[in-house]
C-alpha positions, 0 to 999 in steps of 0.5 A: 463509534467503531475504530474504523470510524475514528480512523484518520482520514487518508491522504488525498493522492491527487493533492500531492506531487511525486518525483521519481529521480527528479521526474514529476509522476503524474497523480493518475499513474500513482492512483493506477499503481495504488489500485493495483496495489490494493487489488494484490493486498485484497487477494492476500487478505482474502486467503487469511481472513475468515469469512470475508465477503468481498462483494462490495470490493468487487464492485469498488474494483469495477468502479475504480473507487480507490478511497472504498478499497483502501477503507476496505483493506483498512477495515479487514487489517483492523479485524485481523489484528496487528500481531496476527498480521505480523506473524503472517508477514514475518515469513514473506518478509524474511523471504524477501530479505533473503532474495534481496541479499542474493540479488545484492551479491549477484549484482557485484556492486552494479546495483541501481538506486531511485530516489522517490520524493513525495511533496505535499503542497499547502501542508503543516506536515514536517519532514521526518 
């Protein structure tokens, strides 16, 4: 049994309730956002993973099979390894943090904040 076969099943987004600034966001919108995020993540991983066969991912993208796309992203990340991913993301993260510092200074305290809450009904999960 591979590590991928032993992974924890992904949480079903359509069973959760998402709120942004007190307004419920339909699960279809969240799934659409996740679909776009997975495409972006795959493009990034495709640049750094050696010999990546993405033909299945293309099929799942056309079918909008978000669960299969999620599983493939996990498989690729596991193949790359945690340390390799950290090294690759270190520069990207530093650049993003620098941009946030500049944006904060330029905004002169006029930043807007948004609160996003995720509710998982009928769950044994505890808040962090």
